[in-house]
C-alpha positions, -999 to +999 in steps of 0.1 A: +310+290+186+298+324+197+277+333+228+245+336+208+249+299+199+255+287+234+228+307+252+196+287+243+160+291+256+148+262+277+113+260+262+114+234+234+093+253+210+114+284+214+146+264+212+135+248+179+128+282+164+162+296+175+181+265+162+163+264+128+169+301+124+206+297+132+209+268+108+193+287+080+216+317+085+249+298+090+274+318+068+294+286+062+265+261+059+278+248+025+313+242+038+298+225+069+276+204+046+306+193+025+325+183+057+295+163+069+291+145+035+327+133+041+320+123+077+290+102+066+308+085+037+337+075+059+314+064+087+295+041+063+327+023+052+324-013+066+288-010+077+269-042+068+237-025+059+222-029+024+190-008+030+193+027+046+165+051+053+171+088+052+150+120+048+143+148+023+161+179+037+139+209+048+146+241+067+183+241+061+189+205+072+219+186+060+212+166+028+224+130+033+213+119-002+245+127-022+265+106+003+240+078+002+240+078-036+278+074-035+274+046-010+249+029-033+273+033-063+302+020-043+282-012-035+277-018-072+315-014-078+324-039-051+297-064-062+277-065-029+257-098-025+226-077-021+220-044-040+221-013-018+189+006-015+179+040-001+145+048+013+127+081+021+099+084+047+062+086+038+038+097+066+002+087+065-018+118+077-047+098+091-027+072+111+005+093+115+024+061+107+056+063+087+070+039+062+100+040+039+098+039+001+127+033-023+144+064-036+170+069-064+183+100-082+157+111-108+130+091-090+094+105-096+084+125-066+052+139-052+043+159-020+032+140+010+004+150+033+027+176+049+041+191+017+074+172+018+086+154-013+082+116-012+089+089-038+059+083-061+047+047-063+080+030-054+084-002-033+081-001+005+115-011+020+127-019+056+159+000+065+184-016+089+200+018+094+182+051+096+196+086+092+176+111+112+178+149+109+184+167+142+172+202+149+194+199+180+212+170+198+225+163+233+248+141+253+235+105+256+223+104+220+192+125+225+177+145+196+155+175+195+132+172+165+103+192+152+079+180+179+056+158+158+068+125+174+068+107+140+102+091+144+097+080+180+062+064+172+076+047+141+107+034+159+085+019+186+067-002+160+097-014+140+110-049+146+139-053+144+146-017+153+170-001+128+203+014+140+195+052+143+220+079+134+214+116+139+228+141+115+233+178+123+257+207+123+280+215+152+260+245+163+231+222+171+248+207+202+228+213+234+249+205+264+222+212+290+192+196+271+170+175+294+153+146+276+117+137+285+106+102+296+093+093+261+125+105+242+144+076+227+182+080+224+198+076+190+225+049+185+250+074+170+252+111+161+274+126+134+282+163+128+305+183+105+334+177+130+330+139+132+313+114+155+296+131+184+279+100+200+289+075+212+321+091+226 
């Protein structure tokens, strides 16, 4: 990690901009993504979940969908008692509420209210595990997102709350990040080097 990666601005808006720009310009982003695919697949072995929520990658985010598709196929091979399902978020612009709709490769997609692809007319599902993209992440399981607060608001309403797992590249680690009172820690964080949280 070079000095430009370790010297981060303290203002959250500026910090997001720097981290997104770094992520988009990582010269080895594809290699890091390949390593993180492996980390996710190994981490999922033995998990009891049959419904996992994820996200459609934007702005150079890690794409968890290939690893999840393999997880779904592996469930079919071992004859799981319940079929494994993958969900992607759909945000209602008026209420700002988020729900998860079933996704599969080749699923018809359409843009949501924010221009992000979402499954078109598929069933609403309730994930027990939720993969969350991290712009940055910090000790204690804290995540720096895009600032919209969608995930925190959604998590506050879900009962039971899903197990939350942040995904990001190693350069997104923020050792000096100070969470705010409303920030909810993630249950785990994975990056291209392995499990970052819990230690």
